[in-house]
N, CA, C and O atoms as CSV, one atom per row, in Angstrom:
chain,resi,resn,atom,element,x,y,z
A,1,MET,N,N,-164.356,16.453,74.175
A,1,MET,CA,C,-162.923,16.614,74.325
A,1,MET,C,C,-162.674,17.665,75.407
A,1,MET,O,O,-163.273,18.740,75.387
A,2,ASN,N,N,-161.787,17.348,76.346
A,2,ASN,CA,C,-161.519,18.305,77.421
A,2,ASN,C,C,-160.398,19.279,77.037
A,2,ASN,O,O,-159.762,19.141,75.992
A,3,TYR,N,N,-160.180,20.247,77.897
A,3,TYR,CA,C,-159.199,21.302,77.631
A,3,TYR,C,C,-157.803,20.741,77.396
A,3,TYR,O,O,-157.103,21.182,76.485
A,4,GLU,N,N,-157.390,19.767,78.215
A,4,GLU,CA,C,-156.047,19.202,78.104
A,4,GLU,C,C,-155.851,18.535,76.751
A,4,GLU,O,O,-154.805,18.692,76.123
A,5,GLN,N,N,-156.856,17.789,76.302
A,5,GLN,CA,C,-156.756,17.131,75.009
A,5,GLN,C,C,-156.685,18.159,73.884
A,5,GLN,O,O,-155.917,17.994,72.936
A,6,GLU,N,N,-157.483,19.216,73.988
A,6,GLU,CA,C,-157.460,20.267,72.979
A,6,GLU,C,C,-156.093,20.935,72.928
A,6,GLU,O,O,-155.567,21.209,71.849
A,7,LEU,N,N,-155.515,21.198,74.111
A,7,LEU,CA,C,-154.198,21.828,74.180
A,7,LEU,C,C,-153.142,20.912,73.561
A,7,LEU,O,O,-152.296,21.366,72.791
A,8,LEU,N,N,-153.193,19.645,73.895
A,8,LEU,CA,C,-152.232,18.691,73.356
A,8,LEU,C,C,-152.340,18.616,71.834
A,8,LEU,O,O,-151.323,18.611,71.142
A,9,ILE,N,N,-153.546,18.560,71.318
A,9,ILE,CA,C,-153.745,18.522,69.868
A,9,ILE,C,C,-153.188,19.786,69.221
A,9,ILE,O,O,-152.559,19.724,68.165
A,10,LYS,N,N,-153.421,20.938,69.861
A,10,LYS,CA,C,-152.915,22.204,69.326
A,10,LYS,C,C,-151.386,22.205,69.282
A,10,LYS,O,O,-150.790,22.623,68.289
A,11,VAL,N,N,-150.755,21.737,70.359
A,11,VAL,CA,C,-149.293,21.704,70.422
A,11,VAL,C,C,-148.735,20.780,69.345
A,11,VAL,O,O,-147.780,21.132,68.652
A,12,LEU,N,N,-149.325,19.609,69.207
A,12,LEU,CA,C,-148.839,18.663,68.204
A,12,LEU,C,C,-149.071,19.177,66.789
A,12,LEU,O,O,-148.221,19.003,65.915
A,13,ALA,N,N,-150.212,19.806,66.561
A,13,ALA,CA,C,-150.494,20.367,65.241
A,13,ALA,C,C,-149.490,21.456,64.903
A,13,ALA,O,O,-149.044,21.560,63.760
A,14,GLU,N,N,-149.133,22.265,65.887
A,14,GLU,CA,C,-148.140,23.320,65.661
A,14,GLU,C,C,-146.795,22.719,65.285
A,14,GLU,O,O,-146.119,23.207,64.379
A,15,ALA,N,N,-146.412,21.655,65.985
A,15,ALA,CA,C,-145.137,20.997,65.691
A,15,ALA,C,C,-145.146,20.438,64.272
A,15,ALA,O,O,-144.169,20.574,63.535
A,16,ARG,N,N,-146.250,19.813,63.899
A,16,ARG,CA,C,-146.360,19.253,62.545
A,16,ARG,C,C,-146.369,20.359,61.499
A,16,ARG,O,O,-145.740,20.236,60.448
A,17,ALA,N,N,-147.082,21.435,61.791
A,17,ALA,CA,C,-147.198,22.535,60.825
A,17,ALA,C,C,-145.836,23.143,60.511
A,17,ALA,O,O,-145.611,23.626,59.401
A,18,LYS,N,N,-144.955,23.122,61.454
A,18,LYS,CA,C,-143.613,23.669,61.233
A,18,LYS,C,C,-142.697,22.643,60.571
A,18,LYS,O,O,-141.516,22.901,60.335
A,19,GLY,N,N,-143.264,21.485,60.279
A,19,GLY,CA,C,-142.487,20.468,59.581
A,19,GLY,C,C,-141.440,19.801,60.444
A,19,GLY,O,O,-140.454,19.280,59.921
A,20,LYS,N,N,-141.626,19.802,61.746
A,20,LYS,CA,C,-140.626,19.225,62.632
A,20,LYS,C,C,-140.879,17.734,62.811
A,20,LYS,O,O,-141.961,17.318,63.224
A,21,GLU,N,N,-139.890,16.960,62.501
A,21,GLU,CA,C,-139.954,15.513,62.669
A,21,GLU,C,C,-138.825,15.096,63.613
A,21,GLU,O,O,-138.121,14.120,63.353
A,22,GLU,N,N,-138.661,15.821,64.680
A,22,GLU,CA,C,-137.508,15.621,65.554
A,22,GLU,C,C,-137.768,14.632,66.681
A,22,GLU,O,O,-136.920,14.456,67.555
A,23,GLY,N,N,-138.931,13.984,66.672
A,23,GLY,CA,C,-139.168,12.913,67.622
A,23,GLY,C,C,-139.747,13.333,68.951
A,23,GLY,O,O,-140.208,14.460,69.137
A,24,ARG,N,N,-139.708,12.384,69.870
A,24,ARG,CA,C,-140.344,12.547,71.177
A,24,ARG,C,C,-139.773,13.700,71.997
A,24,ARG,O,O,-140.519,14.390,72.692
A,25,ALA,N,N,-138.469,13.917,71.924
A,25,ALA,CA,C,-137.862,14.980,72.717
A,25,ALA,C,C,-138.395,16.349,72.304
A,25,ALA,O,O,-138.652,17.202,73.153
A,26,GLU,N,N,-138.559,16.556,71.002
A,26,GLU,CA,C,-139.089,17.832,70.520
A,26,GLU,C,C,-140.539,18.007,70.966
A,26,GLU,O,O,-140.940,19.092,71.386
A,27,VAL,N,N,-141.321,16.929,70.871
A,27,VAL,CA,C,-142.711,17.002,71.312
A,27,VAL,C,C,-142.752,17.306,72.816
A,27,VAL,O,O,-143.560,18.117,73.267
A,28,ALA,N,N,-141.879,16.653,73.583
A,28,ALA,CA,C,-141.827,16.902,75.034
A,28,ALA,C,C,-141.468,18.361,75.309
A,28,ALA,O,O,-142.051,18.988,76.194
A,29,ARG,N,N,-140.513,18.902,74.557
A,29,ARG,CA,C,-140.130,20.306,74.751
A,29,ARG,C,C,-141.312,21.219,74.469
A,29,ARG,O,O,-141.569,22.154,75.227
A,30,LYS,N,N,-142.024,20.961,73.397
A,30,LYS,CA,C,-143.189,21.789,73.055
A,30,LYS,C,C,-144.266,21.673,74.130
A,30,LYS,O,O,-144.923,22.658,74.466
A,31,MET,N,N,-144.441,20.476,74.664
A,31,MET,CA,C,-145.438,20.277,75.725
A,31,MET,C,C,-145.028,21.028,76.994
A,31,MET,O,O,-145.873,21.599,77.683
A,32,LEU,N,N,-143.718,21.024,77.299
A,32,LEU,CA,C,-143.229,21.791,78.449
A,32,LEU,C,C,-143.495,23.275,78.251
A,32,LEU,O,O,-143.963,23.960,79.160
A,33,GLU,N,N,-143.193,23.764,77.053
A,33,GLU,CA,C,-143.424,25.175,76.755
A,33,GLU,C,C,-144.892,25.533,76.875
A,33,GLU,O,O,-145.233,26.657,77.241
A,34,ALA,N,N,-145.769,24.579,76.567
A,34,ALA,CA,C,-147.208,24.818,76.647
A,34,ALA,C,C,-147.715,24.715,78.083
A,34,ALA,O,O,-148.881,25.005,78.354
A,35,GLY,N,N,-146.842,24.302,79.004
A,35,GLY,CA,C,-147.216,24.264,80.409
A,35,GLY,C,C,-147.807,22.951,80.881
A,35,GLY,O,O,-148.343,22.890,81.987
A,36,LEU,N,N,-147.729,21.892,80.075
A,36,LEU,CA,C,-148.236,20.607,80.535
A,36,LEU,C,C,-147.311,20.040,81.596
A,36,LEU,O,O,-146.112,20.318,81.594
A,37,CYS,N,N,-147.859,19.254,82.492
A,37,CYS,CA,C,-147.050,18.709,83.584
A,37,CYS,C,C,-146.356,17.416,83.156
A,37,CYS,O,O,-146.705,16.817,82.139
A,38,PHE,N,N,-145.371,17.000,83.947
A,38,PHE,CA,C,-144.566,15.835,83.614
A,38,PHE,C,C,-145.406,14.583,83.408
A,38,PHE,O,O,-145.152,13.816,82.479
A,39,ASP,N,N,-146.409,14.364,84.265
A,39,ASP,CA,C,-147.226,13.158,84.158
A,39,ASP,C,C,-147.851,13.049,82.771
A,39,ASP,O,O,-147.848,11.978,82.166
A,40,GLU,N,N,-148.379,14.149,82.277
A,40,GLU,CA,C,-149.020,14.139,80.964
A,40,GLU,C,C,-147.994,13.928,79.853
A,40,GLU,O,O,-148.248,13.198,78.895
A,41,ILE,N,N,-146.840,14.568,79.986
A,41,ILE,CA,C,-145.793,14.420,78.979
A,41,ILE,C,C,-145.281,12.979,78.959
A,41,ILE,O,O,-145.059,12.404,77.893
A,42,GLN,N,N,-145.098,12.404,80.150
A,42,GLN,CA,C,-144.631,11.024,80.234
A,42,GLN,C,C,-145.618,10.067,79.576
A,42,GLN,O,O,-145.216,9.171,78.834
A,43,LEU,N,N,-146.903,10.255,79.843
A,43,LEU,CA,C,-147.916,9.388,79.251
A,43,LEU,C,C,-147.900,9.466,77.732
A,43,LEU,O,O,-148.041,8.447,77.054
A,44,PHE,N,N,-147.733,10.650,77.202
A,44,PHE,CA,C,-147.796,10.824,75.759
A,44,PHE,C,C,-146.512,10.397,75.052
A,44,PHE,O,O,-146.563,9.739,74.012
A,45,THR,N,N,-145.356,10.771,75.616
A,45,THR,CA,C,-144.090,10.534,74.913
A,45,THR,C,C,-143.364,9.267,75.344
A,45,THR,O,O,-142.560,8.723,74.587
A,46,GLY,N,N,-143.642,8.798,76.551
A,46,GLY,CA,C,-142.912,7.646,77.068
A,46,GLY,C,C,-141.557,8.007,77.644
A,46,GLY,O,O,-140.805,7.126,78.060
A,47,LEU,N,N,-141.234,9.303,77.673
A,47,LEU,CA,C,-139.957,9.743,78.247
A,47,LEU,C,C,-140.070,9.792,79.763
A,47,LEU,O,O,-141.144,10.063,80.301
A,48,ASN,N,N,-138.953,9.529,80.461
A,48,ASN,CA,C,-138.976,9.663,81.912
A,48,ASN,C,C,-138.657,11.111,82.310
A,48,ASN,O,O,-138.341,11.938,81.455
A,49,GLU,N,N,-138.741,11.407,83.598
A,49,GLU,CA,C,-138.578,12.784,84.065
A,49,GLU,C,C,-137.224,13.371,83.685
A,49,GLU,O,O,-137.143,14.530,83.278
A,50,THR,N,N,-136.163,12.583,83.815
A,50,THR,CA,C,-134.824,13.071,83.467
A,50,THR,C,C,-134.738,13.400,81.981
A,50,THR,O,O,-134.173,14.425,81.600
A,51,GLU,N,N,-135.294,12.538,81.151
A,51,GLU,CA,C,-135.274,12.791,79.708
A,51,GLU,C,C,-136.076,14.042,79.360
A,51,GLU,O,O,-135.690,14.813,78.481
A,52,ILE,N,N,-137.195,14.235,80.058
A,52,ILE,CA,C,-138.004,15.432,79.829
A,52,ILE,C,C,-137.227,16.671,80.246
A,52,ILE,O,O,-137.207,17.668,79.523
A,53,LEU,N,N,-136.587,16.614,81.407
A,53,LEU,CA,C,-135.796,17.761,81.870
A,53,LEU,C,C,-134.681,18.088,80.883
A,53,LEU,O,O,-134.341,19.258,80.703
A,54,ASN,N,N,-134.115,17.083,80.250
A,54,ASN,CA,C,-133.040,17.307,79.290
A,54,ASN,C,C,-133.517,17.974,78.016
A,54,ASN,O,O,-132.698,18.409,77.207
A,55,THR,N,N,-134.828,18.065,77.817
A,55,THR,CA,C,-135.355,18.731,76.634
A,55,THR,C,C,-135.522,20.221,76.850
A,55,THR,O,O,-135.891,20.934,75.917
A,56,GLU,N,N,-135.262,20.711,78.046
A,56,GLU,CA,C,-135.402,22.139,78.335
A,56,GLU,C,C,-134.587,22.957,77.339
A,56,GLU,O,O,-133.518,22.537,76.896
A,57,ILE,N,N,-135.105,24.118,77.001
A,57,ILE,CA,C,-134.438,24.999,76.048
A,57,ILE,C,C,-133.046,25.380,76.550
A,57,ILE,O,O,-132.073,25.315,75.799
A,58,ASN,N,N,-132.956,25.768,77.795
A,58,ASN,CA,C,-131.677,26.161,78.376
A,58,ASN,C,C,-131.206,25.044,79.291
A,58,ASN,O,O,-131.604,24.988,80.454
A,59,THR,N,N,-130.367,24.160,78.782
A,59,THR,CA,C,-129.929,23.017,79.565
A,59,THR,C,C,-128.816,23.381,80.543
A,59,THR,O,O,-128.352,22.522,81.294
A,60,GLU,N,N,-128.383,24.636,80.546
A,60,GLU,CA,C,-127.318,25.032,81.445
A,60,GLU,C,C,-127.834,25.485,82.800
A,60,GLU,O,O,-127.043,25.837,83.675
A,61,ILE,N,N,-129.149,25.483,82.986
A,61,ILE,CA,C,-129.697,25.876,84.276
A,61,ILE,C,C,-129.377,24.805,85.310
A,61,ILE,O,O,-129.274,23.624,84.980
A,62,GLN,N,N,-129.222,25.215,86.541
A,62,GLN,CA,C,-128.914,24.290,87.614
A,62,GLN,C,C,-130.133,24.148,88.516
A,62,GLN,O,O,-130.409,25.010,89.350
A,63,VAL,N,N,-130.846,23.062,88.338
A,63,VAL,CA,C,-132.018,22.793,89.160
A,63,VAL,C,C,-131.553,22.153,90.453
A,63,VAL,O,O,-130.801,21.179,90.429
A,64,ASN,N,N,-131.993,22.690,91.581
A,64,ASN,CA,C,-131.720,22.073,92.871
A,64,ASN,C,C,-132.652,20.870,92.980
A,64,ASN,O,O,-133.847,21.022,93.234
A,65,GLU,N,N,-132.103,19.683,92.787
A,65,GLU,CA,C,-132.908,18.460,92.718
A,65,GLU,C,C,-133.664,18.183,94.017
A,65,GLU,O,O,-134.815,17.750,93.983
A,66,GLU,N,N,-133.029,18.428,95.150
A,66,GLU,CA,C,-133.693,18.194,96.435
A,66,GLU,C,C,-134.893,19.124,96.589
A,66,GLU,O,O,-135.969,18.695,97.007
A,67,LEU,N,N,-134.703,20.391,96.252
A,67,LEU,CA,C,-135.798,21.349,96.326
A,67,LEU,C,C,-136.895,20.986,95.333
A,67,LEU,O,O,-138.080,21.055,95.661
A,68,LYS,N,N,-136.507,20.601,94.123
A,68,LYS,CA,C,-137.499,20.205,93.120
A,68,LYS,C,C,-138.348,19.051,93.639
A,68,LYS,O,O,-139.571,19.060,93.491
A,69,ASP,N,N,-137.706,18.062,94.242
A,69,ASP,CA,C,-138.442,16.912,94.778
A,69,ASP,C,C,-139.407,17.338,95.881
A,69,ASP,O,O,-140.532,16.844,95.953
A,70,ARG,N,N,-138.963,18.258,96.739
A,70,ARG,CA,C,-139.853,18.758,97.804
A,70,ARG,C,C,-141.037,19.515,97.221
A,70,ARG,O,O,-142.164,19.369,97.695
A,71,LEU,N,N,-140.789,20.322,96.198
A,71,LEU,CA,C,-141.866,21.076,95.565
A,71,LEU,C,C,-142.861,20.151,94.862
A,71,LEU,O,O,-144.070,20.372,94.933
A,72,VAL,N,N,-142.363,19.128,94.192
A,72,VAL,CA,C,-143.243,18.173,93.521
A,72,VAL,C,C,-144.091,17.431,94.559
A,72,VAL,O,O,-145.283,17.216,94.341
A,73,ALA,N,N,-143.490,17.042,95.678
A,73,ALA,CA,C,-144.243,16.367,96.749
A,73,ALA,C,C,-145.284,17.315,97.345
A,73,ALA,O,O,-146.416,16.910,97.609
A,74,TRP,N,N,-144.904,18.565,97.554
A,74,TRP,CA,C,-145.848,19.562,98.080
A,74,TRP,C,C,-147.026,19.729,97.122
A,74,TRP,O,O,-148.181,19.746,97.545
A,75,ARG,N,N,-146.722,19.852,95.819
A,75,ARG,CA,C,-147.791,20.014,94.843
A,75,ARG,C,C,-148.716,18.799,94.843
A,75,ARG,O,O,-149.932,18.953,94.726
A,76,ALA,N,N,-148.161,17.602,94.974
A,76,ALA,CA,C,-148.980,16.390,95.005
A,76,ALA,C,C,-149.956,16.438,96.176
A,76,ALA,O,O,-151.124,16.080,96.027
A,77,GLU,N,N,-149.485,16.876,97.331
A,77,GLU,CA,C,-150.377,17.028,98.491
A,77,GLU,C,C,-151.503,18.003,98.176
A,77,GLU,O,O,-152.661,17.752,98.507
A,78,GLN,N,N,-151.160,19.114,97.537
A,78,GLN,CA,C,-152.139,20.158,97.239
A,78,GLN,C,C,-153.194,19.681,96.249
A,78,GLN,O,O,-154.390,19.860,96.482
A,79,TYR,N,N,-152.758,19.072,95.142
A,79,TYR,CA,C,-153.750,18.701,94.127
A,79,TYR,C,C,-154.585,17.511,94.556
A,79,TYR,O,O,-155.745,17.396,94.161
A,80,LYS,N,N,-154.017,16.626,95.357
A,80,LYS,CA,C,-154.818,15.507,95.870
A,80,LYS,C,C,-155.859,16.000,96.862
A,80,LYS,O,O,-157.001,15.541,96.849
A,81,ALA,N,N,-155.468,16.935,97.723
A,81,ALA,CA,C,-156.409,17.484,98.707
A,81,ALA,C,C,-157.539,18.250,98.023
A,81,ALA,O,O,-158.682,18.215,98.480
A,82,ALA,N,N,-157.222,18.936,96.937
A,82,ALA,CA,C,-158.225,19.739,96.229
A,82,ALA,C,C,-158.955,18.923,95.156
A,82,ALA,O,O,-159.926,19.395,94.565
A,83,ASN,N,N,-158.480,17.695,94.909
A,83,ASN,CA,C,-159.066,16.815,93.902
A,83,ASN,C,C,-159.088,17.475,92.522
A,83,ASN,O,O,-160.109,17.484,91.834
A,84,VAL,N,N,-157.931,18.029,92.138
A,84,VAL,CA,C,-157.764,18.659,90.828
A,84,VAL,C,C,-156.505,18.090,90.178
A,84,VAL,O,O,-155.765,17.330,90.803
A,85,ARG,N,N,-156.271,18.460,88.931
A,85,ARG,CA,C,-155.062,18.030,88.232
A,85,ARG,C,C,-153.852,18.819,88.753
A,85,ARG,O,O,-153.988,19.940,89.242
A,86,ALA,N,N,-152.680,18.211,88.637
A,86,ALA,CA,C,-151.451,18.812,89.169
A,86,ALA,C,C,-151.204,20.211,88.619
A,86,ALA,O,O,-150.856,21.119,89.374
A,87,TYR,N,N,-151.380,20.393,87.317
A,87,TYR,CA,C,-151.083,21.691,86.713
A,87,TYR,C,C,-152.018,22.789,87.207
A,87,TYR,O,O,-151.697,23.971,87.084
A,88,MET,N,N,-153.170,22.415,87.764
A,88,MET,CA,C,-154.090,23.428,88.276
A,88,MET,C,C,-153.549,24.053,89.563
A,88,MET,O,O,-153.889,25.188,89.899
A,89,VAL,N,N,-152.719,23.319,90.268
A,89,VAL,CA,C,-152.043,23.883,91.442
A,89,VAL,C,C,-150.860,24.700,90.958
A,89,VAL,O,O,-150.724,25.874,91.304
A,90,MET,N,N,-150.002,24.076,90.156
A,90,MET,CA,C,-148.836,24.773,89.634
A,90,MET,C,C,-148.222,23.952,88.511
A,90,MET,O,O,-148.097,22.732,88.620
A,91,HIS,N,N,-147.840,24.625,87.433
A,91,HIS,CA,C,-147.214,23.940,86.303
A,91,HIS,C,C,-145.814,23.470,86.675
A,91,HIS,O,O,-145.140,24.068,87.514
A,92,GLN,N,N,-145.402,22.399,86.041
A,92,GLN,CA,C,-144.061,21.861,86.276
A,92,GLN,C,C,-142.997,22.901,85.950
A,92,GLN,O,O,-141.995,23.003,86.658
A,93,ARG,N,N,-143.199,23.658,84.905
A,93,ARG,CA,C,-142.237,24.695,84.527
A,93,ARG,C,C,-142.038,25.688,85.672
A,93,ARG,O,O,-140.916,26.122,85.936
A,94,THR,N,N,-143.130,26.044,86.348
A,94,THR,CA,C,-143.047,26.976,87.475
A,94,THR,C,C,-142.248,26.354,88.612
A,94,THR,O,O,-141.394,27.012,89.205
A,95,LEU,N,N,-142.524,25.084,88.919
A,95,LEU,CA,C,-141.777,24.401,89.981
A,95,LEU,C,C,-140.290,24.340,89.653
A,95,LEU,O,O,-139.448,24.557,90.525
A,96,LEU,N,N,-139.968,24.045,88.392
A,96,LEU,CA,C,-138.559,23.971,87.994
A,96,LEU,C,C,-137.871,25.325,88.102
A,96,LEU,O,O,-136.712,25.407,88.511
A,97,GLU,N,N,-138.581,26.381,87.738
A,97,GLU,CA,C,-137.992,27.713,87.845
A,97,GLU,C,C,-137.774,28.087,89.310
A,97,GLU,O,O,-136.768,28.710,89.650
A,98,ILE,N,N,-138.710,27.709,90.171
A,98,ILE,CA,C,-138.544,27.961,91.608
A,98,ILE,C,C,-137.332,27.196,92.124
A,98,ILE,O,O,-136.535,27.736,92.891
A,99,ALA,N,N,-137.190,25.929,91.701
A,99,ALA,CA,C,-136.061,25.103,92.148
A,99,ALA,C,C,-134.740,25.564,91.552
A,99,ALA,O,O,-133.677,25.166,92.027
A,100,THR,N,N,-134.791,26.396,90.520
A,100,THR,CA,C,-133.582,26.939,89.911
A,100,THR,C,C,-133.204,28.280,90.530
A,100,THR,O,O,-132.048,28.506,90.889
A,101,LYS,N,N,-134.181,29.158,90.651
A,101,LYS,CA,C,-133.916,30.513,91.146
A,101,LYS,C,C,-133.981,30.626,92.660
A,101,LYS,O,O,-133.415,31.558,93.232
A,102,ILE,N,N,-134.654,29.704,93.314
A,102,ILE,CA,C,-134.794,29.633,94.772
A,102,ILE,C,C,-135.139,31.003,95.367
A,102,ILE,O,O,-134.320,31.613,96.053
A,103,PRO,N,N,-136.343,31.470,95.101
A,103,PRO,CA,C,-136.756,32.785,95.598
A,103,PRO,C,C,-136.854,32.820,97.125
A,103,PRO,O,O,-137.266,31.847,97.756
A,104,LYS,N,N,-136.467,33.960,97.703
A,104,LYS,CA,C,-136.504,34.140,99.161
A,104,LYS,C,C,-137.497,35.220,99.586
A,104,LYS,O,O,-137.827,35.334,100.767
A,105,THR,N,N,-137.971,36.008,98.626
A,105,THR,CA,C,-138.894,37.101,98.938
A,105,THR,C,C,-140.122,37.012,98.039
A,105,THR,O,O,-140.136,36.287,97.044
A,106,LYS,N,N,-141.142,37.761,98.412
A,106,LYS,CA,C,-142.352,37.809,97.590
A,106,LYS,C,C,-142.024,38.326,96.195
A,106,LYS,O,O,-142.494,37.764,95.206
A,107,ASP,N,N,-141.231,39.379,96.099
A,107,ASP,CA,C,-140.888,39.941,94.790
A,107,ASP,C,C,-140.160,38.928,93.905
A,107,ASP,O,O,-140.444,38.825,92.712
A,108,GLU,N,N,-139.226,38.186,94.487
A,108,GLU,CA,C,-138.504,37.179,93.717
A,108,GLU,C,C,-139.458,36.073,93.255
A,108,GLU,O,O,-139.358,35.594,92.126
A,109,LEU,N,N,-140.371,35.677,94.123
A,109,LEU,CA,C,-141.335,34.641,93.771
A,109,LEU,C,C,-142.301,35.133,92.701
A,109,LEU,O,O,-142.656,34.384,91.791
A,110,MET,N,N,-142.723,36.373,92.804
A,110,MET,CA,C,-143.652,36.930,91.823
A,110,MET,C,C,-143.010,37.086,90.440
A,110,MET,O,O,-143.719,37.217,89.442
A,111,ALA,N,N,-141.687,37.073,90.375
A,111,ALA,CA,C,-140.987,37.179,89.096
A,111,ALA,C,C,-140.898,35.827,88.373
A,111,ALA,O,O,-140.453,35.759,87.227
A,112,ILE,N,N,-141.316,34.774,89.041
A,112,ILE,CA,C,-141.289,33.432,88.455
A,112,ILE,C,C,-142.422,33.294,87.444
A,112,ILE,O,O,-143.549,33.713,87.708
A,113,HIS,N,N,-142.123,32.706,86.285
A,113,HIS,CA,C,-143.134,32.479,85.244
A,113,HIS,C,C,-144.277,31.635,85.822
A,113,HIS,O,O,-144.043,30.579,86.411
A,114,GLY,N,N,-145.499,32.107,85.648
A,114,GLY,CA,C,-146.667,31.364,86.112
A,114,GLY,C,C,-147.077,31.658,87.537
A,114,GLY,O,O,-148.018,31.054,88.051
A,115,PHE,N,N,-146.384,32.578,88.180
A,115,PHE,CA,C,-146.703,32.906,89.559
A,115,PHE,C,C,-147.231,34.331,89.615
A,115,PHE,O,O,-146.480,35.287,89.422
A,116,GLY,N,N,-148.525,34.468,89.880
A,116,GLY,CA,C,-149.151,35.781,89.949
A,116,GLY,C,C,-149.832,35.997,91.284
A,116,GLY,O,O,-149.576,35.281,92.252
A,117,ASP,N,N,-150.697,36.986,91.323
A,117,ASP,CA,C,-151.367,37.350,92.572
A,117,ASP,C,C,-152.174,36.191,93.167
A,117,ASP,O,O,-152.122,35.947,94.372
A,118,ALA,N,N,-152.914,35.486,92.322
A,118,ALA,CA,C,-153.745,34.385,92.827
A,118,ALA,C,C,-152.878,33.281,93.432
A,118,ALA,O,O,-153.197,32.751,94.496
A,119,LYS,N,N,-151.786,32.939,92.755
A,119,LYS,CA,C,-150.876,31.909,93.291
A,119,LYS,C,C,-150.221,32.402,94.572
A,119,LYS,O,O,-150.024,31.634,95.514
A,120,TRP,N,N,-149.883,33.692,94.605
A,120,TRP,CA,C,-149.279,34.240,95.812
A,120,TRP,C,C,-150.245,34.111,96.990
A,120,TRP,O,O,-149.864,33.639,98.061
A,121,GLU,N,N,-151.478,34.525,96.793
A,121,GLU,CA,C,-152.470,34.472,97.872
A,121,GLU,C,C,-152.686,33.046,98.370
A,121,GLU,O,O,-152.823,32.813,99.571
A,122,LYS,N,N,-152.714,32.111,97.452
A,122,LYS,CA,C,-153.037,30.734,97.813
A,122,LYS,C,C,-151.823,29.957,98.321
A,122,LYS,O,O,-151.931,29.202,99.287
A,123,TYR,N,N,-150.671,30.137,97.674
A,123,TYR,CA,C,-149.518,29.285,97.963
A,123,TYR,C,C,-148.220,30.007,98.297
A,123,TYR,O,O,-147.238,29.357,98.654
A,124,GLY,N,N,-148.189,31.321,98.194
A,124,GLY,CA,C,-146.945,32.068,98.315
A,124,GLY,C,C,-146.151,31.801,99.583
A,124,GLY,O,O,-144.961,31.491,99.526
A,125,GLN,N,N,-146.811,31.920,100.719
A,125,GLN,CA,C,-146.101,31.721,101.992
A,125,GLN,C,C,-145.578,30.293,102.127
A,125,GLN,O,O,-144.487,30.073,102.654
A,126,GLN,N,N,-146.363,29.321,101.647
A,126,GLN,CA,C,-145.922,27.922,101.716
A,126,GLN,C,C,-144.662,27.701,100.876
A,126,GLN,O,O,-143.725,27.027,101.303
A,127,ILE,N,N,-144.659,28.281,99.675
A,127,ILE,CA,C,-143.500,28.129,98.792
A,127,ILE,C,C,-142.268,28.776,99.420
A,127,ILE,O,O,-141.183,28.194,99.407
A,128,LEU,N,N,-142.436,29.980,99.970
A,128,LEU,CA,C,-141.292,30.649,100.602
A,128,LEU,C,C,-140.780,29.871,101.803
A,128,LEU,O,O,-139.577,29.857,102.064
A,129,GLN,N,N,-141.675,29.225,102.533
A,129,GLN,CA,C,-141.226,28.383,103.651
A,129,GLN,C,C,-140.392,27.220,103.143
A,129,GLN,O,O,-139.377,26.864,103.740
A,130,ILE,N,N,-140.825,26.632,102.038
A,130,ILE,CA,C,-140.087,25.504,101.465
A,130,ILE,C,C,-138.720,25.959,100.966
A,130,ILE,O,O,-137.718,25.285,101.205
A,131,THR,N,N,-138.671,27.104,100.269
A,131,THR,CA,C,-137.395,27.546,99.693
A,131,THR,C,C,-136.460,28.156,100.725
A,131,THR,O,O,-135.269,28.308,100.454
A,132,SER,N,N,-136.965,28.506,101.894
A,132,SER,CA,C,-136.125,29.203,102.885
A,132,SER,C,C,-134.944,28.350,103.364
A,132,SER,O,O,-133.940,28.900,103.817
A,133,GLY,N,N,-135.044,27.039,103.273
A,133,GLY,CA,C,-133.954,26.187,103.713
A,133,GLY,C,C,-132.895,25.915,102.664
A,133,GLY,O,O,-132.005,25.094,102.887
A,134,TYR,N,N,-132.972,26.596,101.511
A,134,TYR,CA,C,-132.033,26.330,100.412
A,134,TYR,C,C,-131.240,27.530,100.024
A,134,TYR,O,O,-130.412,27.456,99.116
């Protein structure tokens, strides 16, 4: 069993342990909180990207859809080039927060959940270039 499967089992077990029978949307929300990417959530729940986004805890956030699409395309280029899974480049939650807060400086980007020194060194300048037009 690989790490992703173990994580998914842990998330689902936690949901069951709390006695939650709230369906696919609740499972999708828990998977988002655990940092799984949209592709994995879609495969497991059958929900589309919009339905997954609607499961966010704070639905009042305003995601810049154009920026989100650019970030998702950028991440796809990165993970395909490195031959790794999408979340290894950056979690969907991180991309959504970037598309919501639209950081313009290193400090603003470093305040994003899931963005630390290693991500800054590897991808920071690229992300700031992408967000600079928004």
